[in-house]
All heavy atoms as TSV, in Angstrom:
chain	resi	resn	atom	element	x	y	z
A	1	MET	N	N	189.923	16.579	-57.098
A	1	MET	CA	C	188.948	15.619	-57.572
A	1	MET	C	C	187.712	16.357	-58.067
A	1	MET	O	O	186.654	16.315	-57.463
A	1	MET	CB	C	188.600	14.642	-56.471
A	1	MET	CG	C	189.784	13.866	-55.942
A	1	MET	SD	S	189.292	12.647	-54.729
A	1	MET	CE	C	189.204	11.218	-55.780
A	2	GLU	N	N	187.882	16.992	-59.120
A	2	GLU	CA	C	186.839	17.816	-59.697
A	2	GLU	C	C	185.632	16.972	-60.091
A	2	GLU	O	O	185.769	15.894	-60.655
A	2	GLU	CB	C	187.406	18.527	-60.920
A	2	GLU	CG	C	186.594	19.712	-61.343
A	2	GLU	CD	C	187.312	20.494	-62.416
A	2	GLU	OE1	O	188.554	20.621	-62.334
A	2	GLU	OE2	O	186.637	20.946	-63.328
A	3	GLY	N	N	184.443	17.482	-59.799
A	3	GLY	CA	C	183.222	16.811	-60.194
A	3	GLY	C	C	182.746	15.731	-59.236
A	3	GLY	O	O	181.716	15.129	-59.458
A	4	ILE	N	N	183.484	15.494	-58.165
A	4	ILE	CA	C	183.069	14.484	-57.191
A	4	ILE	C	C	182.533	15.196	-55.961
A	4	ILE	O	O	183.187	16.065	-55.404
A	4	ILE	CB	C	184.239	13.563	-56.796
A	4	ILE	CG1	C	184.703	12.783	-58.008
A	4	ILE	CG2	C	183.826	12.632	-55.666
A	4	ILE	CD1	C	185.918	11.926	-57.741
A	5	ILE	N	N	181.348	14.809	-55.565
A	5	ILE	CA	C	180.726	15.392	-54.375
A	5	ILE	C	C	180.965	14.452	-53.200
A	5	ILE	O	O	180.626	13.278	-53.261
A	5	ILE	CB	C	179.215	15.600	-54.587
A	5	ILE	CG1	C	178.973	16.565	-55.745
A	5	ILE	CG2	C	178.564	16.092	-53.308
A	5	ILE	CD1	C	177.527	16.703	-56.132
A	6	ALA	N	N	181.550	14.975	-52.159
A	6	ALA	CA	C	181.788	14.167	-50.952
A	6	ALA	C	C	180.469	13.995	-50.215
A	6	ALA	O	O	179.764	14.957	-49.971
A	6	ALA	CB	C	182.809	14.846	-50.057
A	7	ARG	N	N	180.149	12.789	-49.895
A	7	ARG	CA	C	178.924	12.493	-49.151
A	7	ARG	C	C	179.322	11.811	-47.844
A	7	ARG	O	O	179.737	10.664	-47.844
A	7	ARG	CB	C	178.011	11.592	-49.953
A	7	ARG	CG	C	177.628	12.201	-51.271
A	7	ARG	CD	C	176.183	12.003	-51.504
A	7	ARG	NE	N	175.863	12.626	-52.772
A	7	ARG	CZ	C	174.889	13.465	-52.923
A	7	ARG	NH1	N	174.133	13.782	-51.914
A	7	ARG	NH2	N	174.629	13.992	-54.090
A	8	THR	N	N	179.191	12.549	-46.774
A	8	THR	CA	C	179.523	12.006	-45.467
A	8	THR	C	C	178.402	11.084	-45.019
A	8	THR	O	O	177.235	11.393	-45.185
A	8	THR	CB	C	179.697	13.145	-44.450
A	8	THR	OG1	O	180.703	14.018	-44.919
A	8	THR	CG2	C	180.094	12.603	-43.089
A	9	LYS	N	N	178.762	9.966	-44.441
A	9	LYS	CA	C	177.788	9.028	-43.893
A	9	LYS	C	C	177.959	8.988	-42.384
A	9	LYS	O	O	179.061	9.087	-41.868
A	9	LYS	CB	C	177.986	7.622	-44.464
A	9	LYS	CG	C	177.833	7.547	-45.965
A	9	LYS	CD	C	176.400	7.647	-46.363
A	9	LYS	CE	C	176.277	7.444	-47.872
A	9	LYS	NZ	N	174.932	7.240	-48.293
A	10	TYR	N	N	176.852	8.844	-41.677
A	10	TYR	CA	C	176.864	8.869	-40.229
A	10	TYR	C	C	176.343	7.548	-39.682
A	10	TYR	O	O	175.352	7.015	-40.162
A	10	TYR	CB	C	175.975	10.006	-39.705
A	10	TYR	CG	C	176.444	11.366	-40.157
A	10	TYR	CD1	C	176.011	11.916	-41.352
A	10	TYR	CD2	C	177.345	12.087	-39.395
A	10	TYR	CE1	C	176.454	13.152	-41.774
A	10	TYR	CE2	C	177.793	13.332	-39.808
A	10	TYR	CZ	C	177.336	13.860	-40.996
A	10	TYR	OH	O	177.773	15.073	-41.407
A	11	ARG	N	N	177.012	7.044	-38.652
A	11	ARG	CA	C	176.582	5.813	-38.001
A	11	ARG	C	C	175.789	6.190	-36.746
A	11	ARG	O	O	176.307	6.873	-35.862
A	11	ARG	CB	C	177.780	4.967	-37.616
A	11	ARG	CG	C	177.402	3.629	-37.004
A	11	ARG	CD	C	178.596	2.725	-36.808
A	11	ARG	NE	N	179.407	2.571	-38.010
A	11	ARG	CZ	C	179.097	1.786	-39.051
A	11	ARG	NH1	N	177.976	1.111	-39.047
A	11	ARG	NH2	N	179.907	1.699	-40.085
A	12	PRO	N	N	174.541	5.746	-36.650
A	12	PRO	CA	C	173.720	6.068	-35.475
A	12	PRO	C	C	174.145	5.240	-34.271
A	12	PRO	O	O	173.791	4.074	-34.156
A	12	PRO	CB	C	172.305	5.717	-35.926
A	12	PRO	CG	C	172.494	4.648	-36.942
A	12	PRO	CD	C	173.806	4.948	-37.617
A	13	THR	N	N	174.911	5.807	-33.374
A	13	THR	CA	C	175.485	5.032	-32.280
A	13	THR	C	C	174.546	4.847	-31.089
A	13	THR	O	O	174.621	3.836	-30.406
A	13	THR	CB	C	176.788	5.677	-31.790
A	13	THR	OG1	O	176.525	7.034	-31.442
A	13	THR	CG2	C	177.852	5.619	-32.868
A	14	ALA	N	N	173.673	5.791	-30.826
A	14	ALA	CA	C	172.803	5.687	-29.653
A	14	ALA	C	C	171.328	5.778	-30.028
A	14	ALA	O	O	170.486	6.020	-29.174
A	14	ALA	CB	C	173.152	6.784	-28.652
A	15	LEU	N	N	171.025	5.551	-31.291
A	15	LEU	CA	C	169.652	5.740	-31.763
A	15	LEU	C	C	168.661	4.829	-31.045
A	15	LEU	O	O	167.602	5.277	-30.611
A	15	LEU	CB	C	169.583	5.527	-33.274
A	15	LEU	CG	C	168.222	5.743	-33.917
A	15	LEU	CD1	C	167.698	7.143	-33.628
A	15	LEU	CD2	C	168.312	5.504	-35.411
A	16	ALA	N	N	168.980	3.565	-30.898
A	16	ALA	CA	C	168.063	2.635	-30.229
A	16	ALA	C	C	167.805	3.065	-28.787
A	16	ALA	O	O	166.662	3.004	-28.311
A	16	ALA	CB	C	168.621	1.219	-30.271
A	17	ASP	N	N	168.847	3.538	-28.112
A	17	ASP	CA	C	168.684	3.999	-26.721
A	17	ASP	C	C	167.781	5.217	-26.647
A	17	ASP	O	O	166.924	5.317	-25.767
A	17	ASP	CB	C	170.046	4.337	-26.110
A	17	ASP	CG	C	170.940	3.128	-25.957
A	17	ASP	OD1	O	170.422	1.996	-25.841
A	17	ASP	OD2	O	172.166	3.318	-25.959
A	18	VAL	N	N	167.977	6.153	-27.565
A	18	VAL	CA	C	167.158	7.373	-27.568
A	18	VAL	C	C	165.705	7.037	-27.852
A	18	VAL	O	O	164.798	7.524	-27.169
A	18	VAL	CB	C	167.697	8.402	-28.592
A	18	VAL	CG1	C	166.747	9.579	-28.729
A	18	VAL	CG2	C	169.081	8.880	-28.183
A	19	LEU	N	N	165.452	6.197	-28.843
A	19	LEU	CA	C	164.078	5.797	-29.148
A	19	LEU	C	C	163.427	5.147	-27.928
A	19	LEU	O	O	162.292	5.479	-27.566
A	19	LEU	CB	C	164.041	4.835	-30.332
A	19	LEU	CG	C	164.304	5.437	-31.703
A	19	LEU	CD1	C	164.444	4.342	-32.752
A	19	LEU	CD2	C	163.205	6.407	-32.091
A	20	ARG	N	N	164.139	4.235	-27.286
A	20	ARG	CA	C	163.602	3.559	-26.111
A	20	ARG	C	C	163.335	4.550	-24.977
A	20	ARG	O	O	162.256	4.541	-24.374
A	20	ARG	CB	C	164.566	2.462	-25.642
A	20	ARG	CG	C	163.991	1.636	-24.474
A	20	ARG	CD	C	165.010	0.725	-23.819
A	20	ARG	NE	N	166.064	1.535	-23.209
A	20	ARG	CZ	C	167.346	1.509	-23.572
A	20	ARG	NH1	N	167.752	0.715	-24.525
A	20	ARG	NH2	N	168.229	2.271	-22.976
A	21	ASP	N	N	164.311	5.411	-24.702
A	21	ASP	CA	C	164.170	6.374	-23.605
A	21	ASP	C	C	163.007	7.335	-23.831
A	21	ASP	O	O	162.372	7.772	-22.878
A	21	ASP	CB	C	165.462	7.159	-23.409
A	21	ASP	CG	C	166.603	6.302	-22.872
A	21	ASP	OD1	O	166.347	5.146	-22.448
A	21	ASP	OD2	O	167.756	6.788	-22.901
A	22	GLN	N	N	162.752	7.665	-25.101
A	22	GLN	CA	C	161.645	8.579	-25.427
A	22	GLN	C	C	160.321	7.844	-25.617
A	22	GLN	O	O	159.299	8.473	-25.842
A	22	GLN	CB	C	161.974	9.394	-26.678
A	22	GLN	CG	C	163.087	10.385	-26.468
A	22	GLN	CD	C	163.305	11.291	-27.652
A	22	GLN	OE1	O	162.573	11.258	-28.652
A	22	GLN	NE2	N	164.308	12.135	-27.567
A	23	GLY	N	N	160.348	6.530	-25.547
A	23	GLY	CA	C	159.127	5.745	-25.718
A	23	GLY	C	C	158.611	5.762	-27.148
A	23	GLY	O	O	157.413	5.636	-27.373
A	24	ARG	N	N	159.507	5.911	-28.090
A	24	ARG	CA	C	159.116	5.984	-29.501
A	24	ARG	C	C	159.444	4.671	-30.207
A	24	ARG	O	O	160.291	3.913	-29.775
A	24	ARG	CB	C	159.821	7.138	-30.183
A	24	ARG	CG	C	159.511	8.474	-29.522
A	24	ARG	CD	C	159.984	9.609	-30.371
A	24	ARG	NE	N	159.889	10.880	-29.702
A	24	ARG	CZ	C	158.775	11.617	-29.613
A	24	ARG	NH1	N	157.664	11.187	-30.142
A	24	ARG	NH2	N	158.801	12.775	-29.003
A	25	LYS	N	N	158.737	4.447	-31.308
A	25	LYS	CA	C	158.908	3.228	-32.090
A	25	LYS	C	C	159.590	3.539	-33.422
A	25	LYS	O	O	159.599	4.674	-33.886
A	25	LYS	CB	C	157.547	2.581	-32.377
A	25	LYS	CG	C	156.740	2.261	-31.152
A	25	LYS	CD	C	157.370	1.142	-30.380
A	25	LYS	CE	C	156.497	0.767	-29.185
A	25	LYS	NZ	N	157.131	-0.100	-28.271
A	26	ARG	N	N	160.115	2.493	-34.042
A	26	ARG	CA	C	160.766	2.647	-35.357
A	26	ARG	C	C	159.809	3.199	-36.394
A	26	ARG	O	O	160.191	4.012	-37.230
A	26	ARG	CB	C	161.327	1.310	-35.828
A	26	ARG	CG	C	162.534	0.872	-35.041
A	26	ARG	CD	C	162.952	-0.487	-35.447
A	26	ARG	NE	N	161.964	-1.411	-34.887
A	26	ARG	CZ	C	161.969	-2.704	-35.034
A	26	ARG	NH1	N	162.885	-3.273	-35.756
A	26	ARG	NH2	N	161.065	-3.457	-34.475
A	27	ASN	N	N	158.552	2.763	-36.358
A	27	ASN	CA	C	157.571	3.256	-37.326
A	27	ASN	C	C	157.385	4.766	-37.204
A	27	ASN	O	O	157.229	5.466	-38.204
A	27	ASN	CB	C	156.230	2.552	-37.162
A	27	ASN	CG	C	156.276	1.124	-37.631
A	27	ASN	OD1	O	157.146	0.742	-38.417
A	27	ASN	ND2	N	155.354	0.313	-37.145
A	28	TRP	N	N	157.367	5.262	-35.976
A	28	TRP	CA	C	157.225	6.703	-35.763
A	28	TRP	C	C	158.397	7.445	-36.392
A	28	TRP	O	O	158.200	8.422	-37.117
A	28	TRP	CB	C	157.152	7.009	-34.263
A	28	TRP	CG	C	157.133	8.475	-33.979
A	28	TRP	CD1	C	156.025	9.280	-33.945
A	28	TRP	CD2	C	158.258	9.321	-33.740
A	28	TRP	NE1	N	156.405	10.570	-33.689
A	28	TRP	CE2	C	157.773	10.634	-33.559
A	28	TRP	CE3	C	159.628	9.105	-33.651
A	28	TRP	CZ2	C	158.607	11.719	-33.300
A	28	TRP	CZ3	C	160.450	10.189	-33.391
A	28	TRP	CH2	C	159.934	11.466	-33.220
A	29	LEU	N	N	159.611	6.970	-36.117
A	29	LEU	CA	C	160.792	7.628	-36.665
A	29	LEU	C	C	160.784	7.576	-38.185
A	29	LEU	O	O	161.104	8.573	-38.844
A	29	LEU	CB	C	162.073	7.000	-36.114
A	29	LEU	CG	C	163.371	7.618	-36.617
A	29	LEU	CD1	C	163.442	9.112	-36.275
A	29	LEU	CD2	C	164.569	6.883	-36.063
A	30	ALA	N	N	160.404	6.438	-38.737
A	30	ALA	CA	C	160.356	6.308	-40.199
A	30	ALA	C	C	159.428	7.360	-40.803
A	30	ALA	O	O	159.771	8.001	-41.810
A	30	ALA	CB	C	159.894	4.906	-40.581
A	31	ARG	N	N	158.265	7.563	-40.205
A	31	ARG	CA	C	157.336	8.600	-40.706
A	31	ARG	C	C	157.946	9.990	-40.590
A	31	ARG	O	O	157.785	10.815	-41.487
A	31	ARG	CB	C	156.010	8.538	-39.938
A	31	ARG	CG	C	155.136	7.380	-40.319
A	31	ARG	CD	C	153.717	7.518	-39.752
A	31	ARG	NE	N	153.689	7.745	-38.310
A	31	ARG	CZ	C	153.721	6.784	-37.388
A	31	ARG	NH1	N	153.793	5.517	-37.756
A	31	ARG	NH2	N	153.682	7.080	-36.109
A	32	GLN	N	N	158.624	10.245	-39.492
A	32	GLN	CA	C	159.204	11.575	-39.263
A	32	GLN	C	C	160.285	11.919	-40.276
A	32	GLN	O	O	160.421	13.073	-40.670
A	32	GLN	CB	C	159.784	11.677	-37.850
A	32	GLN	CG	C	158.781	11.490	-36.743
A	32	GLN	CD	C	157.648	12.489	-36.810
A	32	GLN	OE1	O	157.867	13.688	-36.881
A	32	GLN	NE2	N	156.428	11.990	-36.801
A	33	ILE	N	N	161.076	10.929	-40.674
A	33	ILE	CA	C	162.203	11.222	-41.568
A	33	ILE	C	C	161.933	10.812	-43.010
A	33	ILE	O	O	162.788	10.959	-43.871
A	33	ILE	CB	C	163.522	10.614	-41.054
A	33	ILE	CG1	C	163.492	9.091	-41.038
A	33	ILE	CG2	C	163.862	11.171	-39.677
A	33	ILE	CD1	C	164.832	8.455	-40.683
A	34	GLY	N	N	160.726	10.277	-43.267
A	34	GLY	CA	C	160.325	9.986	-44.632
A	34	GLY	C	C	160.952	8.757	-45.263
A	34	GLY	O	O	161.301	8.779	-46.446
A	35	VAL	N	N	161.098	7.695	-44.465
A	35	VAL	CA	C	161.652	6.446	-44.999
A	35	VAL	C	C	160.744	5.282	-44.609
A	35	VAL	O	O	159.874	5.416	-43.753
A	35	VAL	CB	C	163.090	6.175	-44.488
A	35	VAL	CG1	C	164.041	7.270	-44.923
A	35	VAL	CG2	C	163.131	5.993	-42.985
A	36	ASP	N	N	160.983	4.143	-45.218
A	36	ASP	CA	C	160.264	2.929	-44.875
A	36	ASP	C	C	160.755	2.436	-43.508
A	36	ASP	O	O	161.946	2.563	-43.200
A	36	ASP	CB	C	160.548	1.878	-45.953
A	36	ASP	CG	C	159.666	0.674	-45.800
A	36	ASP	OD1	O	158.558	0.692	-46.358
A	36	ASP	OD2	O	160.091	-0.276	-45.103
A	37	PRO	N	N	159.871	1.860	-42.691
A	37	PRO	CA	C	160.306	1.344	-41.390
A	37	PRO	C	C	161.448	0.332	-41.481
A	37	PRO	O	O	162.289	0.269	-40.584
A	37	PRO	CB	C	159.042	0.699	-40.819
A	37	PRO	CG	C	157.930	1.454	-41.452
A	37	PRO	CD	C	158.415	1.779	-42.844
A	38	SER	N	N	161.494	-0.429	-42.551
A	38	SER	CA	C	162.589	-1.400	-42.688
A	38	SER	C	C	163.940	-0.699	-42.808
A	38	SER	O	O	164.961	-1.231	-42.367
A	38	SER	CB	C	162.366	-2.320	-43.892
A	38	SER	OG	O	162.366	-1.581	-45.097
A	39	TYR	N	N	163.948	0.496	-43.366
A	39	TYR	CA	C	165.190	1.275	-43.478
A	39	TYR	C	C	165.708	1.622	-42.080
A	39	TYR	O	O	166.898	1.515	-41.806
A	39	TYR	CB	C	164.932	2.539	-44.290
A	39	TYR	CG	C	166.179	3.324	-44.601
A	39	TYR	CD1	C	166.923	3.058	-45.739
A	39	TYR	CD2	C	166.613	4.347	-43.759
A	39	TYR	CE1	C	168.068	3.780	-46.037
A	39	TYR	CE2	C	167.750	5.063	-44.043
A	39	TYR	CZ	C	168.475	4.775	-45.184
A	39	TYR	OH	O	169.618	5.482	-45.467
A	40	VAL	N	N	164.795	2.029	-41.202
A	40	VAL	CA	C	165.186	2.350	-39.821
A	40	VAL	C	C	165.727	1.095	-39.132
A	40	VAL	O	O	166.735	1.151	-38.427
A	40	VAL	CB	C	164.007	2.954	-39.031
A	40	VAL	CG1	C	164.377	3.153	-37.563
A	40	VAL	CG2	C	163.567	4.277	-39.645
A	41	THR	N	N	165.089	-0.030	-39.371
A	41	THR	CA	C	165.572	-1.290	-38.797
A	41	THR	C	C	166.995	-1.570	-39.237
A	41	THR	O	O	167.852	-1.918	-38.415
A	41	THR	CB	C	164.650	-2.454	-39.202
A	41	THR	OG1	O	163.337	-2.195	-38.689
A	41	THR	CG2	C	165.163	-3.779	-38.651
A	42	TYR	N	N	167.259	-1.417	-40.519
A	42	TYR	CA	C	168.612	-1.650	-41.031
A	42	TYR	C	C	169.616	-0.664	-40.435
A	42	TYR	O	O	170.749	-1.021	-40.151
A	42	TYR	CB	C	168.644	-1.571	-42.550
A	42	TYR	CG	C	168.035	-2.779	-43.228
A	42	TYR	CD1	C	167.104	-2.625	-44.241
A	42	TYR	CD2	C	168.385	-4.068	-42.863
A	42	TYR	CE1	C	166.547	-3.723	-44.872
A	42	TYR	CE2	C	167.834	-5.176	-43.481
A	42	TYR	CZ	C	166.914	-4.994	-44.485
A	42	TYR	OH	O	166.377	-6.087	-45.101
A	43	MET	N	N	169.196	0.581	-40.239
A	43	MET	CA	C	170.091	1.560	-39.619
A	43	MET	C	C	170.406	1.150	-38.182
A	43	MET	O	O	171.551	1.236	-37.747
A	43	MET	CB	C	169.488	2.961	-39.656
A	43	MET	CG	C	169.493	3.569	-41.034
A	43	MET	SD	S	169.069	5.319	-41.059
A	43	MET	CE	C	167.468	5.348	-40.314
A	44	LEU	N	N	169.399	0.700	-37.461
A	44	LEU	CA	C	169.615	0.275	-36.077
A	44	LEU	C	C	170.538	-0.935	-35.996
A	44	LEU	O	O	171.270	-1.105	-35.027
A	44	LEU	CB	C	168.270	-0.048	-35.420
A	44	LEU	CG	C	167.384	1.157	-35.120
A	44	LEU	CD1	C	165.985	0.700	-34.747
A	44	LEU	CD2	C	167.981	2.025	-34.034
A	45	GLN	N	N	170.512	-1.762	-37.018
A	45	GLN	CA	C	171.369	-2.946	-37.058
A	45	GLN	C	C	172.759	-2.636	-37.594
A	45	GLN	O	O	173.619	-3.501	-37.636
A	45	GLN	CB	C	170.723	-4.025	-37.929
A	45	GLN	CG	C	169.453	-4.575	-37.357
A	45	GLN	CD	C	168.727	-5.492	-38.335
A	45	GLN	OE1	O	169.056	-5.577	-39.514
A	45	GLN	NE2	N	167.719	-6.179	-37.841
A	46	GLY	N	N	172.972	-1.392	-38.030
A	46	GLY	CA	C	174.274	-0.999	-38.557
A	46	GLY	C	C	174.503	-1.397	-40.002
A	46	GLY	O	O	175.619	-1.315	-40.500
A	47	LYS	N	N	173.447	-1.820	-40.694
A	47	LYS	CA	C	173.581	-2.234	-42.089
A	47	LYS	C	C	173.556	-1.047	-43.055
A	47	LYS	O	O	174.097	-1.140	-44.148
A	47	LYS	CB	C	172.477	-3.223	-42.455
A	47	LYS	CG	C	172.595	-4.533	-41.697
A	47	LYS	CD	C	171.493	-5.481	-42.067
A	47	LYS	CE	C	171.638	-6.783	-41.283
A	47	LYS	NZ	N	170.543	-7.695	-41.570
A	48	PHE	N	N	172.867	0.020	-42.670
A	48	PHE	CA	C	172.818	1.242	-43.473
A	48	PHE	C	C	173.357	2.379	-42.618
A	48	PHE	O	O	173.167	2.400	-41.407
A	48	PHE	CB	C	171.399	1.607	-43.885
A	48	PHE	CG	C	170.783	0.722	-44.920
A	48	PHE	CD1	C	169.419	0.736	-45.100
A	48	PHE	CD2	C	171.531	-0.122	-45.711
A	48	PHE	CE1	C	168.817	-0.065	-46.052
A	48	PHE	CE2	C	170.941	-0.927	-46.666
A	48	PHE	CZ	C	169.578	-0.895	-46.839
A	49	LEU	N	N	173.978	3.338	-43.256
A	49	LEU	CA	C	174.424	4.543	-42.574
A	49	LEU	C	C	173.512	5.692	-42.957
A	49	LEU	O	O	172.868	5.672	-43.998
A	49	LEU	CB	C	175.865	4.864	-42.971
A	49	LEU	CG	C	176.908	3.801	-42.637
A	49	LEU	CD1	C	178.267	4.239	-43.136
A	49	LEU	CD2	C	176.946	3.529	-41.158
A	50	PHE	N	N	173.469	6.697	-42.116
A	50	PHE	CA	C	172.691	7.896	-42.399
A	50	PHE	C	C	173.389	8.764	-43.428
A	50	PHE	O	O	174.608	8.926	-43.381
A	50	PHE	CB	C	172.572	8.780	-41.144
A	50	PHE	CG	C	171.552	8.337	-40.159
A	50	PHE	CD1	C	171.943	7.751	-38.980
A	50	PHE	CD2	C	170.219	8.541	-40.390
A	50	PHE	CE1	C	171.015	7.373	-38.041
A	50	PHE	CE2	C	169.286	8.167	-39.459
A	50	PHE	CZ	C	169.680	7.577	-38.284
A	51	THR	N	N	172.602	9.368	-44.301
A	51	THR	CA	C	173.122	10.480	-45.093
A	51	THR	C	C	173.105	11.687	-44.171
A	51	THR	O	O	172.450	11.680	-43.117
A	51	THR	CB	C	172.242	10.767	-46.315
A	51	THR	OG1	O	170.931	11.137	-45.867
A	51	THR	CG2	C	172.164	9.561	-47.243
A	52	GLU	N	N	173.797	12.732	-44.536
A	52	GLU	CA	C	173.800	13.937	-43.705
A	52	GLU	C	C	172.385	14.477	-43.520
A	52	GLU	O	O	171.988	14.859	-42.422
A	52	GLU	CB	C	174.697	14.999	-44.331
A	52	GLU	CG	C	174.862	16.224	-43.473
A	52	GLU	CD	C	175.880	17.195	-44.030
A	52	GLU	OE1	O	176.497	16.910	-45.064
A	52	GLU	OE2	O	176.058	18.256	-43.408
A	53	GLU	N	N	171.605	14.473	-44.592
A	53	GLU	CA	C	170.229	14.982	-44.526
A	53	GLU	C	C	169.385	14.163	-43.548
A	53	GLU	O	O	168.670	14.720	-42.712
A	53	GLU	CB	C	169.591	14.941	-45.911
A	53	GLU	CG	C	168.141	15.384	-45.911
A	53	GLU	CD	C	167.481	15.222	-47.269
A	53	GLU	OE1	O	168.137	14.753	-48.225
A	53	GLU	OE2	O	166.294	15.562	-47.361
A	54	ARG	N	N	169.481	12.843	-43.635
A	54	ARG	CA	C	168.683	11.996	-42.734
A	54	ARG	C	C	169.165	12.100	-41.291
A	54	ARG	O	O	168.370	12.024	-40.364
A	54	ARG	CB	C	168.701	10.552	-43.197
A	54	ARG	CG	C	167.852	10.376	-44.430
A	54	ARG	CD	C	167.211	9.022	-44.506
A	54	ARG	NE	N	166.348	8.996	-45.666
A	54	ARG	CZ	C	166.640	8.386	-46.795
A	54	ARG	NH1	N	167.771	7.730	-46.910
A	54	ARG	NH2	N	165.796	8.409	-47.805
A	55	ALA	N	N	170.446	12.276	-41.108
A	55	ALA	CA	C	170.968	12.452	-39.755
A	55	ALA	C	C	170.388	13.713	-39.120
A	55	ALA	O	O	169.965	13.696	-37.963
A	55	ALA	CB	C	172.491	12.513	-39.780
A	56	HIS	N	N	170.342	14.792	-39.892
A	56	HIS	CA	C	169.768	16.046	-39.375
A	56	HIS	C	C	168.270	15.902	-39.113
A	56	HIS	O	O	167.777	16.359	-38.081
A	56	HIS	CB	C	170.036	17.201	-40.334
A	56	HIS	CG	C	171.435	17.700	-40.260
A	56	HIS	ND1	N	171.914	18.471	-39.230
A	56	HIS	CD2	C	172.489	17.516	-41.090
A	56	HIS	CE1	C	173.190	18.749	-39.421
A	56	HIS	NE2	N	173.565	18.169	-40.544
A	57	LYS	N	N	167.545	15.273	-40.023
A	57	LYS	CA	C	166.104	15.074	-39.827
A	57	LYS	C	C	165.835	14.242	-38.577
A	57	LYS	O	O	164.910	14.527	-37.819
A	57	LYS	CB	C	165.491	14.368	-41.040
A	57	LYS	CG	C	165.273	15.242	-42.229
A	57	LYS	CD	C	164.596	14.443	-43.336
A	57	LYS	CE	C	164.317	15.287	-44.547
A	57	LYS	NZ	N	163.641	14.502	-45.605
A	58	THR	N	N	166.640	13.229	-38.382
A	58	THR	CA	C	166.470	12.357	-37.219
A	58	THR	C	C	166.745	13.117	-35.928
A	58	THR	O	O	165.980	13.022	-34.964
A	58	THR	CB	C	167.390	11.130	-37.332
A	58	THR	OG1	O	167.059	10.428	-38.530
A	58	THR	CG2	C	167.231	10.211	-36.139
A	59	ALA	N	N	167.819	13.882	-35.912
A	59	ALA	CA	C	168.149	14.668	-34.718
A	59	ALA	C	C	167.029	15.654	-34.397
A	59	ALA	O	O	166.636	15.805	-33.244
A	59	ALA	CB	C	169.474	15.405	-34.929
A	60	LEU	N	N	166.501	16.308	-35.421
A	60	LEU	CA	C	165.393	17.256	-35.203
A	60	LEU	C	C	164.151	16.551	-34.697
A	60	LEU	O	O	163.489	17.025	-33.768
A	60	LEU	CB	C	165.085	18.006	-36.490
A	60	LEU	CG	C	166.083	19.070	-36.914
A	60	LEU	CD1	C	165.746	19.616	-38.302
A	60	LEU	CD2	C	166.119	20.193	-35.891
A	61	ALA	N	N	163.812	15.422	-35.298
A	61	ALA	CA	C	162.615	14.681	-34.897
A	61	ALA	C	C	162.689	14.239	-33.441
A	61	ALA	O	O	161.697	14.261	-32.721
A	61	ALA	CB	C	162.404	13.470	-35.809
A	62	LEU	N	N	163.887	13.857	-33.014
A	62	LEU	CA	C	164.071	13.361	-31.653
A	62	LEU	C	C	164.425	14.458	-30.655
A	62	LEU	O	O	164.547	14.201	-29.459
A	62	LEU	CB	C	165.160	12.278	-31.634
A	62	LEU	CG	C	164.804	11.007	-32.404
A	62	LEU	CD1	C	166.028	10.110	-32.536
A	62	LEU	CD2	C	163.665	10.272	-31.723
A	63	GLY	N	N	164.614	15.677	-31.161
A	63	GLY	CA	C	164.976	16.776	-30.274
A	63	GLY	C	C	166.355	16.604	-29.661
A	63	GLY	O	O	166.584	16.986	-28.514
A	64	MET	N	N	167.250	16.002	-30.430
A	64	MET	CA	C	168.588	15.695	-29.937
A	64	MET	C	C	169.622	16.406	-30.793
A	64	MET	O	O	169.393	16.628	-31.980
A	64	MET	CB	C	168.858	14.183	-30.022
A	64	MET	CG	C	167.891	13.325	-29.242
A	64	MET	SD	S	168.005	13.544	-27.468
A	64	MET	CE	C	169.610	12.884	-27.149
A	65	PRO	N	N	170.777	16.735	-30.215
A	65	PRO	CA	C	171.851	17.328	-31.022
A	65	PRO	C	C	172.479	16.260	-31.916
A	65	PRO	O	O	172.431	15.069	-31.615
A	65	PRO	CB	C	172.852	17.820	-29.983
A	65	PRO	CG	C	172.608	16.963	-28.790
A	65	PRO	CD	C	171.150	16.607	-28.807
A	66	LEU	N	N	173.032	16.716	-33.021
A	66	LEU	CA	C	173.735	15.814	-33.933
A	66	LEU	C	C	175.225	15.955	-33.661
A	66	LEU	O	O	175.808	17.009	-33.828
A	66	LEU	CB	C	173.444	16.202	-35.390
A	66	LEU	CG	C	174.205	15.429	-36.454
A	66	LEU	CD1	C	173.799	13.963	-36.433
A	66	LEU	CD2	C	173.958	16.038	-37.814
A	67	TYR	N	N	175.805	14.869	-33.169
A	67	TYR	CA	C	177.250	14.877	-32.913
A	67	TYR	C	C	177.944	14.170	-34.052
A	67	TYR	O	O	177.539	13.103	-34.478
A	67	TYR	CB	C	177.580	14.138	-31.601
A	67	TYR	CG	C	177.035	14.848	-30.396
A	67	TYR	CD1	C	175.941	14.356	-29.719
A	67	TYR	CD2	C	177.631	16.008	-29.942
A	67	TYR	CE1	C	175.431	15.007	-28.611
A	67	TYR	CE2	C	177.133	16.668	-28.835
A	67	TYR	CZ	C	176.036	16.154	-28.173
A	67	TYR	OH	O	175.542	16.798	-27.077
A	68	VAL	N	N	179.010	14.787	-34.528
A	68	VAL	CA	C	179.765	14.220	-35.629
A	68	VAL	C	C	181.087	13.725	-35.110
A	68	VAL	O	O	181.710	14.295	-34.292
A	68	VAL	CB	C	179.986	15.274	-36.724
A	68	VAL	CG1	C	180.755	14.682	-37.879
A	68	VAL	CG2	C	178.663	15.842	-37.176
């Protein structure tokens, strides 16, 4: 499939738990990863998936490993 770039998408399975456990808010995470807070809300609801880049940024911001 020449010319097609595979883009893996990641589903945040424990993101809400991690944010709660760390005492962080969606707005904080949105600032850390460079997105609108509504985007984080949609991700938490399972409506949007993470790109690989955003998954890595989120893991770094939260100090958590990225499991695939």
